[in-house]
Backbone bond lengths (Angstrom), bond angles and torsions (degrees), N, CA, C in turn:
res aa  C-N    CA-C-N  psi(-1)  N-CA   C-N-CA  omega(-1)  CA-C   N-CA-C  phi
1 X - - - 1.445 - - 1.484 114.01 -
2 X 1.296 117.50 140.24 1.459 122.09 -178.19 1.519 109.56 -80.99
3 X 1.339 117.57 124.36 1.451 123.97 175.26 1.469 109.45 -126.75
4 X 1.352 117.93 126.77 1.448 120.94 179.65 1.522 110.34 -111.23
5 X 1.292 116.98 142.59 1.479 118.42 173.19 1.519 106.40 -95.20
6 X 1.302 116.67 128.02 1.430 121.62 -174.11 1.530 109.72 -132.19
7 X 1.325 116.91 140.95 1.471 122.28 175.40 1.539 107.59 -87.53
8 X 1.294 115.26 135.48 1.464 120.17 -178.05 1.497 113.14 -95.70
9 X 1.270 117.00 2.95 1.470 119.41 175.55 1.542 114.43 88.86
10 X 1.300 116.77 -3.89 1.470 117.24 -176.96 1.518 108.70 -119.10
11 X 1.324 117.01 17.34 1.459 119.94 179.48 1.493 111.69 89.73
12 X 1.292 119.74 -8.32 1.461 122.26 176.35 1.525 110.14 -95.42
13 X 1.331 114.44 157.26 1.433 120.56 178.02 1.481 108.30 -126.58
14 X 1.344 114.96 139.88 1.485 118.59 -177.66 1.544 107.39 -127.41
15 X 1.271 116.17 147.95 1.465 123.07 171.16 1.487 105.22 -100.30
16 X 1.289 116.90 116.24 1.478 120.63 -177.28 1.519 109.53 -129.49
17 X 1.311 115.71 125.17 1.458 120.44 -179.73 1.569 107.08 -80.60
18 X 1.290 116.44 158.66 1.465 119.64 176.02 1.504 112.29 -53.76
19 X 1.312 117.83 142.38 1.444 126.50 -179.99 1.584 108.81 53.93
20 X 1.279 115.38 43.29 1.450 121.95 175.56 1.532 110.99 -97.06
21 X 1.290 115.59 159.99 1.451 122.99 172.75 1.527 109.88 -101.69
22 X 1.282 116.80 128.15 1.456 123.77 179.18 1.478 109.09 -111.70
23 X 1.356 117.46 119.76 1.421 123.69 -177.92 1.557 105.78 -118.45
24 X 1.342 116.26 128.53 1.433 118.71 179.17 1.523 111.37 -141.57
25 X 1.269 116.28 154.67 1.474 123.00 170.09 1.534 106.98 -132.95
26 X 1.329 113.82 121.52 1.477 119.58 -175.19 1.493 108.51 -134.54
27 X 1.378 112.42 136.04 1.439 119.07 177.04 1.509 110.53 -74.24
28 X 1.305 116.61 119.74 1.463 123.86 178.96 1.524 109.78 -99.83
29 X 1.304 114.81 82.35 1.478 120.62 -170.26 1.544 114.06 -75.52
30 X 1.335 117.08 -18.62 1.456 119.98 -178.55 1.559 110.38 -66.56
31 X 1.361 114.38 -30.29 1.504 118.59 -176.44 1.554 110.38 -80.46
32 X 1.303 117.78 -33.65 1.456 118.13 -168.03 1.512 114.25 -122.06
33 X 1.339 118.36 -33.42 1.492 120.87 -176.76 1.525 108.65 -121.72
34 X 1.330 116.49 50.12 1.477 119.16 179.95 1.492 111.25 -62.49
35 X 1.304 120.02 -25.64 1.459 121.75 -179.03 1.557 112.71 -71.26
36 X 1.320 117.38 -10.59 1.452 121.43 176.52 1.546 113.00 -76.72
37 X 1.323 116.10 -16.39 1.487 117.71 -176.27 1.540 113.17 -57.83
38 X 1.380 119.26 -47.80 1.469 117.52 177.89 1.507 112.39 -66.10
39 X 1.283 116.79 -35.46 1.501 120.65 178.49 1.491 109.60 -63.36
40 X 1.346 119.34 -43.95 1.444 122.15 -179.99 1.543 112.08 -69.17
41 X 1.311 117.34 -33.19 1.464 120.33 178.46 1.514 109.45 -67.14
42 X 1.326 118.35 -46.54 1.480 122.90 179.21 1.512 110.60 -62.43
43 X 1.364 116.31 -43.36 1.472 120.22 -179.16 1.541 110.26 -64.89
44 X 1.292 116.75 -34.05 1.451 120.48 178.61 1.540 111.34 -71.36
45 X 1.326 117.95 -36.36 1.438 121.61 176.52 1.519 112.34 -60.16
46 X 1.333 115.14 -34.58 1.459 118.20 179.28 1.545 112.97 -96.55
47 X 1.300 115.83 15.75 1.472 123.98 179.54 1.508 111.93 56.36
48 X 1.330 117.17 37.76 1.420 122.09 176.58 1.527 112.83 -100.39
49 X 1.321 115.79 -11.35 1.452 121.19 -178.28 1.534 109.97 -149.71
50 X 1.350 115.34 151.07 1.483 118.27 174.82 1.490 110.99 -75.08
51 X 1.329 117.02 174.90 1.485 122.99 174.01 1.536 108.26 -64.75
52 X 1.292 116.98 131.52 1.465 123.96 175.55 1.505 110.08 -118.97
53 X 1.346 116.14 120.04 1.444 120.10 176.35 1.500 109.16 -91.68
54 X 1.290 117.61 126.09 1.436 121.53 -178.38 1.519 109.49 -95.54
55 X 1.341 115.68 110.59 1.479 123.84 -178.48 1.504 109.76 -112.73
56 X 1.354 114.70 148.29 1.473 118.55 171.64 1.548 104.81 -91.01
57 X 1.307 115.21 170.86 1.440 120.64 179.76 1.547 108.93 -64.04
58 X 1.308 117.77 -42.77 1.461 122.12 -179.33 1.540 111.32 -63.66
59 X 1.318 116.21 -39.83 1.472 120.38 178.22 1.529 109.81 -64.03
60 X 1.322 118.59 -41.91 1.437 121.20 -179.62 1.515 110.89 -65.19
61 X 1.357 116.96 -42.03 1.481 117.49 178.10 1.518 110.52 -65.04
62 X 1.328 117.98 -37.66 1.475 121.19 177.91 1.501 110.14 -62.84
63 X 1.317 119.62 -42.68 1.450 124.09 179.42 1.524 109.49 -62.19
64 X 1.280 118.58 -41.94 1.487 120.28 179.74 1.504 111.57 -67.46
65 X 1.344 116.34 -35.67 1.469 119.00 179.35 1.534 110.05 -73.65
66 X 1.352 117.05 -37.48 1.464 120.70 178.04 1.519 110.96 -64.91
67 X 1.347 117.94 -27.86 1.449 122.85 178.83 1.532 110.95 -78.96
68 X 1.278 116.89 -3.23 1.457 121.73 175.69 1.564 117.65 99.16
69 X 1.315 113.67 19.05 1.498 119.27 -179.34 1.527 109.89 -95.84
70 X 1.353 113.65 143.67 1.471 119.35 165.74 1.478 106.46 -95.52
71 X 1.340 117.00 117.35 1.453 121.35 -179.92 1.536 109.27 -79.48
72 X 1.291 114.44 119.08 1.469 122.26 -179.41 1.558 112.89 -85.90
73 X 1.343 115.36 -41.55 1.455 120.42 -174.68 1.515 110.39 -160.65
74 X 1.298 116.98 138.79 1.457 122.53 172.43 1.506 110.12 -129.30
75 X 1.278 117.30 147.94 1.478 119.26 175.63 1.510 110.96 -154.42
76 X 1.313 114.15 159.52 1.504 123.85 176.36 1.508 106.67 -122.40
77 X 1.295 116.88 121.74 1.470 119.22 177.61 1.506 110.66 -75.46
78 X 1.299 116.43 147.77 1.460 120.65 -175.45 1.574 113.29 -63.91
79 X 1.374 116.68 -29.05 1.451 118.79 179.15 1.489 114.01 -92.04
80 X 1.335 117.54 -2.00 1.441 122.14 -179.40 1.550 108.68 -136.65
81 X 1.298 115.02 67.71 1.480 119.15 -172.24 1.516 113.15 -69.21
82 X 1.320 116.48 -15.64 1.495 120.37 177.45 1.525 111.65 -80.51
83 X 1.274 118.13 -20.08 1.503 122.05 -168.22 1.534 108.90 -100.95
84 X 1.356 114.45 128.13 1.468 121.06 174.42 1.547 108.58 -104.58
85 X 1.272 116.08 120.30 1.433 122.42 177.51 1.522 108.36 -91.60
86 X 1.300 119.98 132.78 1.475 125.16 -175.43 1.505 108.85 -129.26
87 X 1.335 117.08 130.39 1.471 121.98 169.21 1.508 105.82 -116.42
88 X 1.348 116.42 125.43 1.472 120.49 -174.62 1.544 108.10 -144.27
89 X 1.346 113.95 161.04 1.465 121.59 174.62 1.519 108.97 -125.71
90 X 1.323 115.18 161.05 1.442 119.69 174.75 1.551 106.77 -118.70
91 X 1.303 117.03 118.44 1.472 120.54 178.90 1.514 112.02 -62.42
92 X 1.352 115.58 154.53 1.460 120.87 -178.66 1.527 112.58 -73.38
93 X 1.332 117.62 -36.10 1.447 121.10 -171.26 1.495 117.30 -79.96
94 X 1.337 117.65 16.50 1.476 118.35 -179.98 1.496 112.49 -71.69
95 X 1.317 118.78 136.58 1.419 124.75 175.39 1.526 108.69 -116.88
96 X 1.314 119.61 150.80 1.443 121.29 179.28 1.537 111.24 -58.54
97 X 1.284 115.36 136.08 1.484 120.93 175.79 1.544 108.20 -77.54
98 X 1.316 119.73 136.28 1.438 121.38 -177.50 1.531 114.50 -57.25
99 X 1.296 117.15 -34.27 1.501 119.71 179.03 1.526 114.55 -89.20
100 X 1.318 118.20 1.23 1.464 118.95 179.55 1.495 111.70 -70.38
101 X 1.344 117.97 124.16 1.465 119.89 179.65 1.526 108.87 -93.73
102 X 1.307 118.89 -60.39 1.457 121.97 -178.47 1.515 112.03 -98.18
103 X 1.312 116.82 -19.03 1.447 121.68 -175.13 1.546 107.25 -105.86
104 X 1.311 116.21 115.76 1.448 116.91 -177.98 1.531 114.52 -80.24
105 X 1.302 115.08 3.45 1.484 119.77 179.73 1.482 114.14 -112.50
106 X 1.291 118.36 152.46 1.433 123.95 179.00 1.525 108.70 -86.24
107 X 1.318 114.10 156.74 1.481 118.16 174.55 1.521 110.60 -72.97
108 X 1.318 114.86 141.18 1.483 121.11 177.14 1.469 109.70 -101.24
109 X 1.309 117.73 159.51 1.427 122.56 179.60 1.569 107.11 -66.30
110 X 1.301 115.00 153.09 1.460 120.36 -179.01 1.583 110.33 -62.22
111 X 1.312 115.14 139.27 1.434 119.28 176.60 1.519 111.62 -84.08
112 X 1.304 117.68 169.53 1.442 121.03 -178.51 1.539 111.50 -96.37
113 X 1.334 115.44 20.34 1.521 116.92 178.83 1.532 110.33 -72.91
114 X 1.257 113.53 157.19 1.490 119.77 -179.35 1.528 107.52 -130.10
115 X 1.360 113.23 152.86 1.461 117.24 177.13 1.537 110.34 -79.04
116 X 1.269 115.83 133.34 1.453 122.52 -179.40 1.543 108.66 -108.17
117 X 1.293 118.16 132.67 1.476 123.71 178.35 1.480 108.85 -104.78
118 X 1.343 118.31 123.19 1.445 122.40 178.68 1.514 111.19 -105.07
């Protein structure tokens, strides 16, 4: 079976087989907790916290699409407004993009999915 290692744009790496479903939940702190950025920076300087990348929901969706995923559905739960849940698939016919350095997949066109708030 063909298994590709792909970067998802958030520092994480996933092993996804062709025609697989990728489900993720990621805290998008840039949209809701932007004030935590200076706190996280100071905590990191004193080795009290790891590096935290502040992403918006749109940036995260773009990273997933650039990694070669077709986003099927996204939603934000009413009790977890910081967290974006994403369900995506990776098409079988993807070929490496000539300019891809760490990402062996080419970027796909944006899907017509919309974020749903529950």
